[in-house]
C-alpha positions in Angstrom: 66.0 -5.0 8.3 68.2 -6.6 10.9 68.5 -6.5 14.6 71.5 -7.4 16.8 73.1 -6.7 20.1 76.6 -6.7 21.4 79.6 -4.5 22.3 83.1 -4.1 21.1 85.7 -2.8 23.5 85.7 0.9 23.9 82.7 1.5 21.7 80.0 2.3 24.3 77.2 0.4 25.9 75.6 -2.8 24.6 72.9 -1.8 22.1 70.2 -3.1 19.8 70.8 -2.2 16.2 68.4 -2.1 13.3 69.4 -1.1 9.8 66.7 -0.2 7.4 68.8 -1.1 4.4 72.2 -2.7 3.5 74.2 0.6 3.2 73.3 3.0 6.0 74.3 6.6 5.3 72.7 8.0 8.4 72.3 6.9 12.0 69.9 7.6 14.9 71.2 6.9 18.5 68.2 6.6 20.7 68.4 6.4 24.6 65.5 4.8 26.5 63.9 6.0 29.7 64.4 4.8 33.3 63.8 1.1 33.9 63.3 0.3 30.2 66.0 -1.1 27.8 67.2 -0.8 24.2 64.3 -2.8 22.9 61.7 -0.2 24.1 61.6 1.9 20.9 62.5 -0.9 18.5 58.9 -1.2 17.2 58.7 2.4 16.0 61.4 2.1 13.4 59.1 1.1 10.5 56.7 3.9 11.4 59.5 6.5 11.2 60.5 5.7 7.6 59.2 7.5 4.5 59.2 6.7 0.8 62.7 7.1 -0.6 64.4 7.4 2.8 68.1 6.7 3.0 69.3 3.5 4.7 69.4 4.4 8.4 71.1 2.5 11.2 69.1 2.9 14.5 71.1 2.2 17.6 69.2 1.6 20.9 71.7 1.3 23.7 71.0 -0.4 27.0 71.7 1.7 30.1 73.7 0.1 32.8 71.9 -1.5 35.8 72.3 0.5 38.9 70.5 1.2 42.2 67.9 4.0 41.8 67.2 6.0 45.0 63.8 7.1 43.7 62.8 3.4 43.6 64.0 2.6 47.1 67.4 1.6 45.9 66.1 -1.1 43.5 68.6 -1.9 40.7 67.3 -1.2 37.2 68.6 0.1 34.0 69.3 3.8 34.4 71.5 6.4 32.8 72.1 8.0 36.3 70.6 7.9 39.8 67.4 9.9 40.5 66.8 10.9 44.0 63.3 12.4 43.6 60.9 13.6 40.9 60.1 16.8 42.7 63.6 18.2 43.3 66.8 18.8 41.4 67.6 15.8 39.1 71.3 16.8 38.7 72.7 15.2 41.9 74.4 12.2 40.3 76.9 14.1 38.2 79.3 11.2 37.8 76.5 9.0 36.5 75.4 11.8 34.1 79.0 12.3 32.9 79.6 8.6 32.4 76.5 8.2 30.3 77.3 11.2 28.2 80.8 9.7 27.6 79.2 6.3 26.7 76.9 8.0 24.2 79.7 10.0 22.7 81.5 6.6 22.2 78.5 5.4 20.1 78.7 8.6 18.0 82.4 8.0 17.4 81.8 4.4 16.4 79.3 5.5 13.8 81.9 7.9 12.4 84.4 5.1 12.3 81.8 3.0 10.4 81.6 5.7 7.7 78.6 7.8 8.8 79.2 11.6 8.5 78.6 13.4 11.7 76.0 15.7 10.1 74.0 12.5 9.3 73.8 11.4 13.0 70.8 12.2 15.1 71.0 11.8 18.9 67.6 11.0 20.5 66.2 10.1 23.9 63.0 9.6 25.9 62.7 11.0 29.5 66.0 10.2 31.4 67.5 9.2 28.1 66.5 12.5 26.5 68.2 14.4 29.3 71.5 12.6 28.5 71.0 13.0 24.7 70.7 16.8 25.2 73.8 16.9 27.4 75.8 15.1 24.7 74.5 16.7 21.5 75.1 20.3 22.4 78.6 19.6 23.6 79.7 17.3 20.8 82.7 18.7 18.9 81.5 17.7 15.4 78.3 19.0 13.8 75.4 16.6 14.3 72.3 16.3 12.3 69.9 17.0 15.1 68.5 16.1 18.6 65.2 14.4 19.5 64.1 15.2 23.1 60.9 13.3 24.1 59.1 13.8 27.4 62.3 15.0 29.0 64.0 17.9 30.9 67.2 19.8 31.2 70.1 18.7 33.4 72.9 21.1 34.6 71.2 24.0 32.9 73.6 26.5 34.7 76.5 25.0 32.7 74.7 24.7 29.3 75.5 28.0 27.7 79.2 27.8 28.6 79.6 24.1 27.8 78.0 24.2 24.3 80.4 23.5 21.5 80.5 25.9 18.5 80.0 23.0 16.1 76.4 22.5 17.5 75.3 26.0 18.5 72.6 25.8 15.8 71.7 22.2 16.3 68.0 21.6 15.3 65.7 20.0 17.9 62.5 18.1 17.9 60.9 18.4 21.3 57.7 16.5 22.2 55.8 16.2 25.5 52.5 14.9 26.9 50.3 17.5 28.3 49.2 15.1 31.1 52.6 13.7 31.9 52.7 12.8 35.7 56.4 11.8 35.7 58.1 14.7 33.9 55.7 17.7 34.2 54.7 19.4 31.0 56.1 22.6 32.1 59.6 21.1 32.0 59.2 20.3 28.3 58.0 23.8 27.6 61.0 25.2 29.5 63.4 23.0 27.6 62.0 24.1 24.2 62.0 27.8 25.2 65.5 27.6 26.7 67.0 26.0 23.6 65.2 28.4 21.3 66.5 31.4 23.3 70.1 30.0 22.8 69.5 30.1 19.0 68.6 26.5 18.2 65.8 25.8 15.7 63.2 24.0 17.8 60.2 22.1 16.5 57.9 21.9 19.6 54.9 19.6 19.8 52.6 18.8 22.7 50.2 15.8 22.8 47.2 14.6 24.8 49.1 11.8 26.5 50.8 10.8 29.7 54.5 9.8 30.0 54.6 8.0 26.7 54.7 8.4 22.9 51.7 8.3 20.6 51.1 7.7 16.9 50.7 11.4 16.2 54.1 12.1 17.8 55.7 9.3 15.8 54.2 10.7 12.5 55.5 14.2 13.4 58.9 12.8 14.2 59.0 11.0 10.9 58.4 14.3 9.1 61.1 16.0 11.1 63.6 13.2 10.4 62.8 13.4 6.7 63.6 17.1 6.7 66.7 16.6 8.8 68.3 13.5 7.0 66.9 13.5 3.5 
């Protein structure tokens, strides 16, 4: 298992990469939350694997550093600006669009490296999950699935019209902490229900935790990945 960072021109943001074997036939592109970086979920990779799993390349991109209004304009890694936790989180539409485009570039790079699109999972936690959702349902080639952890929907009013035919039945894993103080539990429930109503197969899980992941969630996620990629 190897880890590296770096960026080639036009291939998306800098990222940490971990391959679980020498010949990856699947990829997981996983976006971190506000203020974290691509190393945040690096430790969970061994826990996500299962006996006989294919070689998987995990890509953990670093969000750009930008001022975040919510944190008094302090610069930190963020996929887009957030003005408040209580109001609409959609204000920074340029930041959202830029991050969706950057994530799409990472998907295209995996395609160029020989990974079939239907063996690519897009994942994200919190703010990263919101971007992952924006990208996955709009992507013009069929993807394997979407992982949305402790997150919420952006630009919901555009979602139904913007979805691409290729991913109208994209399977989702949605997990959320019942005591989350940052992204209220209700937003996770609404995301799962909205996507289910649009025809997506949704595996929904809730956990006794705050704004985090827990071992039970990682175990459930491993099972979902096995079903999705094996």
